[in-house]
LUMDRENKE-552187 format. One record per residue: y, z, x of N, C-alpha, C, O in turn; residue number from 1. Coordinates in Angstrom, 1 decimal, padded with zeros to 4 digits, m for minus. Layout:
% LUMDRENKE-552187
n.Y_n.Z_n.X_ca.Y_ca.Z_ca.X_c.Y_c.Z_c.X_o.Y_o.Z_o.X_romi
Y_Z_X_Y_Z_X_Y_Z_X_Y_Z_X_NUM $
...
This chain:
% LUMDRENKE-552187
n.Y_n.Z_n.X_ca.Y_ca.Z_ca.X_c.Y_c.Z_c.X_o.Y_o.Z_o.X_romi
029.1_028.4_024.6_028.6_027.1_024.9_027.1_027.2_024.9_026.4_026.2_024.5_1 $
026.5_028.2_025.4_025.0_028.4_025.4_024.5_028.6_024.0_023.3_028.2_023.8_2 $
025.2_029.2_023.1_024.7_029.4_021.8_024.7_028.1_021.0_023.9_027.9_020.1_3 $
025.5_027.1_021.4_025.5_025.8_020.8_024.3_024.9_021.2_023.9_024.1_020.4_4 $
023.8_025.1_022.4_022.7_024.3_022.9_021.5_024.3_022.1_021.0_023.2_021.8_5 $
021.0_025.4_021.6_019.8_025.4_020.8_020.0_024.7_019.4_019.2_024.1_018.9_6 $
021.2_024.9_018.9_021.6_024.3_017.6_021.6_022.8_017.8_021.1_022.0_016.9_7 $
022.2_022.3_018.9_022.3_020.9_019.1_020.9_020.3_019.4_020.6_019.2_018.9_8 $
020.1_021.0_020.1_018.7_020.6_020.4_017.9_020.5_019.1_017.2_019.5_018.9_9 $
018.1_021.5_018.2_017.4_021.5_016.9_017.9_020.3_016.1_017.1_019.7_015.4_10 $
019.2_020.0_016.1_019.7_018.9_015.3_019.1_017.6_015.8_018.7_016.7_015.0_11 $
019.0_017.4_017.2_018.5_016.1_017.7_017.0_016.0_017.4_016.6_014.9_017.0_12 $
016.2_017.1_017.5_014.8_017.1_017.2_014.6_016.7_015.7_013.7_016.0_015.3_13 $
015.4_017.4_014.9_015.3_017.1_013.4_015.6_015.6_013.1_015.0_015.0_012.3_14 $
016.7_015.1_013.7_017.0_013.7_013.5_015.9_012.8_013.9_015.6_011.8_013.2_15 $
015.3_013.0_015.1_014.2_012.2_015.5_013.0_012.3_014.6_012.3_011.3_014.3_16 $
012.7_013.5_014.1_011.6_013.8_013.2_011.8_013.0_011.9_010.9_012.3_011.5_17 $
012.9_013.1_011.3_013.2_012.5_010.0_013.3_011.0_010.2_012.9_010.3_009.2_18 $
013.8_010.5_011.3_013.8_009.0_011.5_012.4_008.5_011.7_012.1_007.3_011.3_19 $
011.5_009.2_012.3_010.1_008.7_012.5_009.4_008.7_011.1_008.6_007.9_010.9_20 $
009.7_009.7_010.3_009.1_009.8_008.9_009.6_008.6_008.1_008.8_007.9_007.4_21 $
010.9_008.3_008.2_011.5_007.2_007.4_010.9_005.9_007.9_010.6_005.0_007.0_22 $
010.7_005.7_009.2_010.1_004.4_009.6_008.6_004.3_009.2_008.1_003.2_009.0_23 $
007.9_005.5_009.1_006.5_005.4_008.6_006.4_004.9_007.2_005.4_004.4_006.8_24 $
007.5_005.2_006.4_007.4_004.8_005.0_008.0_003.4_004.8_007.9_002.8_003.7_25 $
008.5_002.8_005.8_009.0_001.4_005.6_007.7_000.5_005.6_006.8_000.7_006.3_26 $
007.8_m000.5_004.7_006.6_m001.3_004.5_006.8_m002.6_005.2_007.9_m003.1_005.5_27 $
005.7_m003.2_005.6_005.7_m004.5_006.3_005.8_m005.6_005.3_005.2_m005.5_004.2_28 $
006.5_m006.6_005.6_006.7_m007.8_004.7_005.4_m008.6_004.8_004.9_m008.9_005.9_29 $
004.8_m008.9_003.7_003.5_m009.6_003.7_003.6_m011.1_003.9_002.6_m011.7_004.1_30 $
004.8_m011.6_003.9_005.0_m013.0_004.2_006.0_m013.1_005.4_006.9_m012.3_005.6_31 $
005.8_m014.2_006.2_006.7_m014.4_007.3_008.0_m015.0_006.7_008.0_m015.4_005.5_32 $
009.1_m015.0_007.4_010.4_m015.5_006.9_010.2_m017.0_006.5_010.8_m017.4_005.5_33 $
009.5_m017.8_007.3_009.3_m019.2_006.9_008.5_m019.3_005.6_008.8_m020.2_004.8_34 $
007.5_m018.5_005.4_006.7_m018.5_004.2_007.6_m018.1_003.0_007.4_m018.7_001.9_35 $
008.4_m017.2_003.2_009.3_m016.7_002.1_010.2_m017.9_001.7_010.4_m018.2_000.5_36 $
010.7_m018.7_002.7_011.5_m019.9_002.4_010.7_m020.9_001.6_011.2_m021.5_000.7_37 $
009.5_m021.1_002.0_008.6_m022.1_001.3_008.4_m021.7_m000.1_008.4_m022.5_m001.0_38 $
008.2_m020.4_m000.3_008.0_m019.9_m001.7_009.2_m020.1_m002.5_009.2_m020.5_m003.7_39 $
010.4_m019.8_m001.9_011.7_m020.0_m002.7_011.9_m021.5_m003.0_012.4_m021.8_m004.1_40 $
011.5_m022.3_m002.1_011.7_m023.8_m002.4_010.7_m024.3_m003.4_011.1_m025.3_m004.1_41 $
009.6_m023.7_m003.6_008.6_m024.2_m004.5_008.9_m023.7_m005.9_008.6_m022.5_m006.2_42 $
009.5_m024.5_m006.7_009.9_m024.0_m008.1_008.8_m024.2_m009.1_008.9_m023.7_m010.2_43 $
007.8_m025.1_m008.8_006.8_m025.3_m009.8_005.6_m024.4_m009.5_005.2_m024.2_m008.3_44 $
005.1_m023.7_m010.5_004.1_m022.7_m010.4_002.9_m023.0_m009.5_002.6_m022.3_m008.6_45 $
002.3_m024.2_m009.8_001.1_m024.5_m009.0_001.3_m024.8_m007.5_000.5_m024.5_m006.7_46 $
002.5_m025.3_m007.2_002.9_m025.5_m005.8_003.2_m024.2_m005.1_002.8_m024.0_m004.0_47 $
003.8_m023.3_m005.9_004.1_m021.9_m005.3_002.7_m021.2_m005.0_002.6_m020.6_m004.0_48 $
001.8_m021.3_m005.9_000.5_m020.7_m005.7_m000.2_m021.3_m004.5_m000.9_m020.6_m003.8_49 $
m000.1_m022.7_m004.4_m000.6_m023.3_m003.2_m000.1_m022.7_m001.9_m000.8_m022.5_m000.9_50 $
001.2_m022.3_m001.9_001.8_m021.7_m000.7_001.3_m020.3_m000.5_001.0_m019.9_000.6_51 $
001.1_m019.5_m001.6_000.5_m018.2_m001.4_m000.9_m018.3_m000.9_m001.3_m017.6_000.0_52 $
m001.7_m019.3_m001.4_m003.1_m019.5_m000.9_m003.1_m019.8_000.6_m003.9_m019.3_001.4_53 $
m002.2_m020.7_001.0_m002.2_m021.1_002.4_m001.7_m020.0_003.3_m002.2_m019.8_004.4_54 $
m000.8_m019.2_002.8_m000.3_m018.0_003.5_m001.5_m017.0_003.7_m001.7_m016.5_004.8_55 $
m002.3_m016.8_002.7_m003.5_m015.9_002.8_m004.5_m016.6_003.8_m005.1_m015.9_004.6_56 $
m004.7_m017.9_003.7_m005.6_m018.5_004.6_m005.2_m018.5_006.1_m006.0_m018.4_007.0_57 $
m003.8_m018.4_006.3_m003.3_m018.3_007.7_m003.7_m016.9_008.2_m004.0_m016.8_009.4_58 $
m003.7_m015.9_007.4_m004.1_m014.6_007.8_m005.6_m014.5_008.1_m006.0_m013.8_009.0_59 $
m006.3_m015.2_007.3_m007.8_m015.3_007.5_m008.1_m016.0_008.8_m009.0_m015.6_009.5_60 $
m007.3_m017.0_009.2_m007.5_m017.6_010.4_m007.3_m016.7_011.6_m008.0_m016.6_012.6_61 $
m006.3_m015.8_011.5_m006.0_m014.8_012.5_m007.1_m013.8_012.6_m007.5_m013.4_013.6_62 $
m007.6_m013.4_011.4_m008.7_m012.4_011.3_m010.0_m012.9_011.9_m010.8_m012.2_012.4_63 $
m010.2_m014.2_011.8_m011.4_m014.8_012.4_m011.3_m015.0_013.9_m012.0_m015.8_014.5_64 $
m010.3_m014.3_014.5_m010.1_m014.3_015.9_m009.7_m015.7_016.4_m010.0_m016.0_017.6_65 $
m009.0_m016.4_015.6_m008.5_m017.7_016.0_m009.5_m018.8_016.3_m009.3_m019.7_017.1_66 $
m010.7_m018.6_015.7_m011.8_m019.6_015.9_m011.3_m020.9_015.3_m011.2_m021.0_014.1_67 $
m011.0_m021.9_016.1_m010.4_m023.1_015.6_m011.2_m024.3_016.3_m011.6_m024.2_017.4_68 $
m011.3_m025.3_015.5_m011.8_m026.6_016.0_m010.6_m027.5_016.3_m009.5_m027.1_016.0_69 $
m010.9_m028.7_016.7_m009.8_m029.6_017.1_m009.0_m030.0_015.9_m007.7_m030.0_016.0_70 $
m009.6_m030.2_014.7_m008.9_m030.5_013.5_m007.9_m029.4_013.1_m006.8_m029.6_012.7_71 $
m008.4_m028.1_013.2_m007.6_m027.0_012.8_m006.4_m026.8_013.8_m005.3_m026.5_013.3_72 $
m006.7_m027.0_015.0_m005.6_m026.9_016.0_m004.5_m028.0_015.8_m003.3_m027.7_015.9_73 $
m005.0_m029.2_015.4_m004.0_m030.2_015.1_m003.2_m029.9_013.9_m002.0_m030.1_013.9_74 $
m003.9_m029.4_012.9_m003.2_m029.0_011.6_m002.2_m027.8_011.9_m001.1_m027.8_011.3_75 $
m002.6_m026.9_012.7_m001.7_m025.8_013.1_m000.4_m026.3_013.7_000.7_m025.8_013.4_76 $
m000.5_m027.2_014.6_000.6_m027.8_015.3_001.5_m028.5_014.3_002.7_m028.4_014.4_77 $
000.9_m029.2_013.4_001.6_m030.0_012.4_002.4_m029.0_011.4_003.5_m029.2_011.1_78 $
001.7_m027.9_011.1_002.3_m026.9_010.2_003.3_m026.0_010.8_004.1_m025.4_010.1_79 $
003.3_m025.9_012.1_004.2_m024.9_012.8_005.6_m025.0_012.5_006.4_m024.0_012.5_80 $
006.1_m026.2_012.3_007.5_m026.4_012.1_007.9_m025.8_010.7_008.9_m025.1_010.6_81 $
007.2_m026.1_009.7_007.5_m025.6_008.3_007.0_m024.2_008.1_007.7_m023.4_007.5_82 $
005.9_m023.8_008.7_005.3_m022.5_008.4_005.5_m021.5_009.5_005.4_m020.3_009.3_83 $
005.9_m021.9_010.7_006.2_m021.0_011.8_004.8_m020.7_012.5_003.8_m021.2_012.2_84 $
004.9_m019.7_013.4_003.8_m019.2_014.1_002.9_m018.5_013.1_003.3_m018.0_012.1_85 $
001.6_m018.4_013.5_000.7_m017.6_012.7_001.1_m016.2_012.7_001.7_m015.7_013.7_86 $
000.9_m015.5_011.6_001.3_m014.1_011.5_000.6_m013.2_012.5_m000.6_m013.5_012.8_87 $
001.2_m012.2_012.9_000.6_m011.2_013.8_000.4_m009.9_013.2_001.1_m009.6_012.2_88 $
m000.5_m009.1_013.7_m000.7_m007.8_013.1_m002.1_m007.3_013.3_m003.0_m008.1_013.8_89 $
m002.4_m006.0_013.1_m003.7_m005.5_013.1_m004.5_m006.0_012.0_m004.0_m006.6_011.0_90 $
m005.8_m005.8_012.0_m006.7_m006.2_010.9_m006.3_m005.5_009.6_m006.2_m006.1_008.6_91 $
m005.9_m004.2_009.7_m005.4_m003.5_008.5_m004.2_m004.2_008.0_m004.1_m004.3_006.8_92 $
m003.2_m004.5_008.8_m002.0_m005.1_008.4_m002.2_m006.5_007.8_m001.6_m006.8_006.7_93 $
m003.1_m007.3_008.4_m003.3_m008.6_007.8_m004.1_m008.6_006.5_m003.8_m009.4_005.6_94 $
m005.0_m007.7_006.4_m005.7_m007.5_005.1_m004.7_m007.0_004.0_m004.7_m007.5_002.9_95 $
m003.8_m006.1_004.4_m002.8_m005.6_003.5_m001.9_m006.7_003.1_m001.4_m006.8_002.0_96 $
m001.5_m007.6_004.1_m000.7_m008.8_003.8_m001.4_m009.7_002.7_m000.7_m010.1_001.8_97 $
m002.7_m009.9_002.9_m003.4_m010.8_001.9_m003.3_m010.1_000.5_m003.1_m010.8_m000.5_98 $
m003.6_m008.8_000.5_m003.5_m008.1_m000.8_m002.1_m008.2_m001.4_m001.9_m008.4_m002.6_99 $
m001.0_m008.1_m000.6_000.3_m008.3_m001.1_000.6_m009.7_m001.5_001.3_m009.9_m002.5_100 $
000.0_m010.7_m000.9_000.2_m012.1_m001.3_m000.4_m012.3_m002.6_000.2_m012.9_m003.5_101 $
m001.6_m011.8_m002.8_m002.3_m011.9_m004.1_m001.5_m011.2_m005.2_m001.3_m011.7_m006.3_102 $
m000.9_m010.0_m004.9_m000.1_m009.3_m005.9_001.1_m010.1_m006.2_001.5_m010.2_m007.4_103 $
001.8_m010.7_m005.3_003.0_m011.5_m005.6_002.6_m012.8_m006.4_003.3_m013.2_m007.2_104 $
001.4_m013.4_m006.1_001.0_m014.5_m006.8_000.7_m014.1_m008.3_001.1_m014.9_m009.2_105 $
000.1_m013.0_m008.5_m000.2_m012.5_m009.9_001.2_m012.3_m010.6_001.3_m012.7_m011.7_106 $
002.1_m011.7_m009.9_003.5_m011.5_m010.5_004.1_m012.8_m010.9_004.7_m012.9_m012.0_107 $
004.0_m013.8_m010.0_004.6_m015.1_m010.3_003.9_m015.7_m011.6_004.6_m016.3_m012.4_108 $
002.6_m015.6_m011.7_001.9_m016.2_m012.8_002.3_m015.4_m014.1_002.5_m016.0_m015.1_109 $
002.4_m014.1_m014.0_002.8_m013.3_m015.1_004.2_m013.6_m015.6_004.5_m013.7_m016.8_110 $
005.1_m013.8_m014.6_006.5_m014.2_m015.0_006.6_m015.5_m015.7_007.3_m015.6_m016.7_111 $
005.8_m016.5_m015.3_005.8_m017.8_m016.0_005.2_m017.6_m017.3_005.7_m018.2_m018.3_112 $
004.1_m016.8_m017.4_003.5_m016.6_m018.7_004.4_m015.9_m019.7_004.4_m016.2_m020.9_113 $
005.2_m015.0_m019.2_006.1_m014.2_m020.1_007.2_m015.2_m020.7_007.6_m015.0_m021.8_114 $
007.6_m016.1_m019.9_008.6_m017.1_m020.3_008.1_m018.2_m021.2_008.7_m018.6_m022.2_115 $
006.9_m018.7_m020.8_006.3_m019.8_m021.5_004.8_m019.7_m021.5_004.1_m020.2_m020.6_116 $
004.3_m019.0_m022.5_002.8_m018.7_m022.6_001.9_m019.9_m022.6_000.8_m019.8_m022.2_117 $
002.5_m021.0_m023.1_001.6_m022.2_m023.2_001.9_m023.2_m022.1_001.4_m024.4_m022.1_118 $
002.5_m022.8_m021.0_002.7_m023.6_m019.8_001.4_m024.1_m019.3_000.6_m023.3_m018.9_119 $
001.2_m025.4_m019.2_m000.1_m026.0_m018.8_m000.4_m025.7_m017.3_m001.5_m025.9_m016.8_120 $
000.6_m025.3_m016.5_000.4_m025.0_m015.1_m000.2_m023.6_m014.9_m000.8_m023.4_m013.8_121 $
m000.2_m022.8_m015.9_m000.7_m021.4_m015.7_m002.2_m021.5_m015.5_m002.7_m020.9_m014.5_122 $
m003.0_m022.2_m016.3_m004.5_m022.2_m016.1_m004.8_m022.9_m014.7_m005.7_m022.4_m014.0_123 $
m004.1_m023.9_m014.4_m004.3_m024.7_m013.2_m004.1_m023.7_m012.0_m004.9_m023.7_m011.1_124 $
m002.9_m023.0_m012.0_m002.6_m022.1_m010.9_m003.6_m021.0_m010.8_m004.0_m020.6_m009.7_125 $
m003.9_m020.4_m011.9_m004.8_m019.3_m012.0_m006.2_m019.7_m011.5_m006.9_m018.9_m010.8_126 $
m006.7_m020.8_m011.8_m008.0_m021.3_m011.3_m008.0_m021.5_m009.8_m008.9_m021.1_m009.1_127 $
m006.9_m022.1_m009.3_m006.8_m022.2_m007.8_m006.8_m020.9_m007.1_m007.5_m020.6_m006.1_128 $
m006.0_m019.9_m007.7_m005.9_m018.6_m007.1_m007.2_m017.9_m007.2_m007.6_m017.2_m006.2_129 $
m007.9_m018.0_m008.3_m009.2_m017.3_m008.4_m010.2_m017.9_m007.4_m011.0_m017.1_m006.8_130 $
m010.2_m019.2_m007.2_m011.2_m019.7_m006.2_m010.8_m019.2_m004.8_m011.8_m018.9_m004.1_131 $
m009.6_m019.2_m004.5_m009.2_m018.7_m003.2_m009.5_m017.2_m003.0_m010.0_m016.7_m002.0_132 $
m009.2_m016.4_m004.1_m009.5_m014.9_m004.0_m011.0_m014.7_m003.8_m011.4_m013.8_m003.0_133 $
m011.8_m015.4_m004.6_m013.2_m015.2_m004.5_m013.7_m015.6_m003.1_m014.5_m014.8_m002.5_134 $
m013.2_m016.7_m002.5_m013.6_m017.1_m001.2_m013.2_m016.1_m000.1_m014.0_m015.8_000.8_135 $
m012.0_m015.6_m000.2_m011.5_m014.7_000.8_m012.2_m013.4_000.8_m012.5_m012.8_001.8_136 $
m012.4_m012.8_m000.4_m013.1_m011.6_m000.5_m014.5_m011.7_000.0_m015.0_m010.8_000.7_137 $
m015.1_m012.8_m000.3_m016.5_m013.0_000.2_m016.5_m013.1_001.7_m017.4_m012.5_002.4_138 $
m015.6_m013.8_002.3_m015.5_m013.9_003.8_m015.2_m012.6_004.4_m015.6_m012.3_005.6_139 $
m014.5_m011.7_003.7_m014.1_m010.4_004.3_m015.1_m009.3_004.1_m015.0_m008.2_004.6_140 $
m016.2_m009.5_003.3_m017.2_m008.5_003.1_m017.8_m007.9_004.3_m017.9_m006.7_004.4_141 $
m018.2_m008.7_005.3_m018.7_m008.1_006.6_m017.7_m007.2_007.3_m018.0_m006.2_007.8_142 $
m016.4_m007.6_007.3_m015.4_m006.8_007.9_m015.1_m005.5_007.1_m014.9_m004.5_007.7_143 $
m015.2_m005.6_005.8_m015.1_m004.4_005.0_m016.1_m003.3_005.3_m015.8_m002.1_005.4_144 $
m017.4_m003.8_005.5_m018.4_m002.8_005.9_m018.2_m002.2_007.2_m018.7_m001.1_007.5_145 $
m017.4_m002.8_008.1_m017.1_m002.2_009.4_m015.8_m001.4_009.4_m015.4_m000.9_010.5_146 $
m015.1_m001.3_008.3_m013.8_m000.6_008.3_m014.0_000.9_008.6_m015.0_001.5_008.2_147 $
m013.1_001.4_009.5_m013.2_002.7_010.0_m012.1_003.7_009.5_m012.4_004.8_009.2_148 $
m010.9_003.2_009.5_m009.8_004.1_009.1_m009.5_004.1_007.6_m009.9_003.2_006.9_149 $
m008.9_005.1_007.2_m008.5_005.3_005.8_m007.5_004.1_005.4_m007.6_003.6_004.3_150 $
m006.6_003.8_006.3_m005.6_002.8_006.0_m006.3_001.4_005.8_m006.0_000.6_004.9_151 $
m007.3_001.1_006.6_m008.0_m000.1_006.5_m008.9_m000.1_005.2_m008.9_m001.2_004.5_152 $
m009.5_001.0_004.9_m010.3_001.0_003.6_m009.3_000.9_002.4_m009.7_000.2_001.4_153 $
m008.2_001.5_002.5_m007.2_001.3_001.4_m006.7_m000.1_001.3_m006.6_m000.6_000.2_154 $
m006.5_m000.8_002.4_m006.2_m002.2_002.3_m007.2_m003.1_001.7_m007.0_m003.9_000.8_155 $
m008.5_m002.8_002.0_m009.6_m003.5_001.4_m009.7_m003.2_m000.1_m009.9_m004.1_m000.9_156 $
m009.5_m001.9_m000.5_m009.5_m001.5_m001.9_m008.4_m002.3_m002.7_m008.7_m002.8_m003.7_157 $
m007.2_m002.4_m002.1_m006.1_m003.1_m002.8_m006.4_m004.6_m002.9_m006.1_m005.2_m003.9_158 $
m006.9_m005.1_m001.8_m007.3_m006.6_m001.9_m008.4_m006.8_m002.9_m008.2_m007.7_m003.7_159 $
m009.4_m006.0_m003.0_m010.5_m006.1_m004.0_m009.9_m006.0_m005.4_m010.3_m006.7_m006.3_160 $
m009.0_m005.0_m005.6_m008.5_m004.7_m006.9_m007.7_m005.9_m007.4_m007.8_m006.4_m008.5_161 $
m006.8_m006.5_m006.5_m006.0_m007.7_m006.8_m006.9_m008.9_m007.1_m006.7_m009.6_m008.0_162 $
m008.0_m009.1_m006.3_m008.9_m010.2_m006.5_m009.6_m010.1_m007.8_m009.8_m011.0_m008.5_163 $
m010.0_m008.8_m008.1_m010.7_m008.6_m009.4_m009.8_m008.9_m010.6_m010.3_m009.4_m011.6_164 $
m008.6_m008.5_m010.5_m007.6_m008.8_m011.5_m007.4_m010.3_m011.7_m007.4_m010.8_m012.9_165 $
m007.3_m011.0_m010.6_m007.2_m012.5_m010.7_m008.4_m013.1_m011.3_m008.3_m014.0_m012.2_166 $
m009.6_m012.7_m010.9_m010.9_m013.3_m011.4_m011.1_m012.9_m012.9_m011.5_m013.7_m013.6_167 $
m010.7_m011.7_m013.3_m010.8_m011.3_m014.7_m009.9_m012.2_m015.5_m010.3_m012.6_m016.6_168 $
m008.7_m012.4_m015.1_m007.8_m013.3_m015.9_m008.3_m014.7_m015.9_m008.2_m015.4_m017.0_169 $
m008.8_m015.2_m014.8_m009.3_m016.6_m014.8_m010.6_m016.7_m015.7_m010.8_m017.8_m016.3_170 $
m011.4_m015.7_m015.8_m012.6_m015.7_m016.6_m012.2_m015.8_m018.1_m013.0_m016.1_m018.9_171 $
m011.0_m015.4_m018.5_m010.5_m015.4_m019.9_m010.0_m016.7_m020.3_m009.7_m017.0_m021.5_172 $
m009.8_m017.6_m019.3_m009.3_m019.0_m019.6_m010.3_m019.8_m020.4_m011.5_m019.7_m020.1_173 $
m009.8_m020.7_m021.3_m010.7_m021.6_m021.9_m011.2_m022.6_m020.8_m010.6_m022.7_m019.8_174 $
m012.3_m023.3_m021.1_m012.7_m024.3_m020.1_m011.6_m025.3_m019.8_m010.8_m025.6_m020.7_175 $
m011.6_m025.9_m018.6_m010.5_m026.9_m018.3_m010.7_m028.1_m019.2_m011.8_m028.5_m019.5_176 $
m009.5_m028.6_m019.5_m009.5_m029.9_m020.3_m009.8_m031.0_m019.4_m009.8_m030.9_m018.2_177 $
m010.1_m032.2_m020.0_m010.4_m033.4_m019.2_m009.2_m033.7_m018.3_m009.4_m034.1_m017.2_178 $
m008.0_m033.6_m018.8_m006.8_m033.8_m018.0_m006.7_m032.9_m016.8_m006.3_m033.3_m015.7_179 $
m007.0_m031.6_m017.0_m007.0_m030.6_m015.9_m008.0_m031.0_m014.9_m007.7_m030.9_m013.7_180 $
m009.2_m031.4_m015.3_m010.2_m031.8_m014.4_m009.8_m032.9_m013.5_m010.2_m033.0_m012.3_181 $
m009.1_m033.9_m014.1_m008.6_m035.0_m013.3_m007.3_m034.8_m012.6_m006.9_m035.6_m011.8_182 $
m006.7_m033.6_m012.8_m005.5_m033.2_m012.0_m004.3_m033.9_m012.7_m003.3_m034.0_m012.0_183 $
m004.3_m034.2_m013.9_m003.2_m034.8_m014.6_m002.5_m033.9_m015.6_m002.1_m034.3_m016.6_184 $
m002.4_m032.6_m015.2_m001.7_m031.7_m016.0_m000.2_m032.0_m016.0_000.4_m032.2_m015.0_185 $
000.4_m032.1_m017.2_001.8_m032.3_m017.4_002.6_m031.1_m017.0_002.2_m030.0_m017.2_186 $
003.8_m031.4_m016.4_004.7_m030.3_m016.0_005.8_m030.3_m017.0_006.3_m031.3_m017.5_187 $
006.3_m029.1_m017.4_007.4_m029.0_m018.3_008.6_m028.6_m017.6_009.7_m028.4_m018.3_188 $
């Protein structure tokens, strides 16, 4: 019986060790369950991109330490039913979430482009996403300079890489047409 005790102890320690390693490799979902539902419900590309942008903006609001004015507070209450509570997490996690949101938005635009290269919603969605990516990266520059951990620096690198990809694609677009400028893009 005493010979089995060290083996049993070793088995328990090994199990705990491997389960902690497995949990370290699990990734955080970059969208909340309510945001995922909103994305699923938005079947039109530009509306889906609007949801991605708002999801990123919600994380920016949390990163700004909840600095809100009366109008923002009112809007948060109005949005809470459809969007849920503001996302929680560390600065590293929230920045990583934004990078993931941008990556998913890029994938959505690429998917539509692969099916219908001439879809008029692609330039509209890409321009919206580029404007948001540029704004968010600019707002996060002071925080990036203060980044201390490797994980946080990695999150900023991924965010910057995704934003640069978005801006590069947007810069390749032809100038907007008169219909696009007026917001009268046809949907197919």
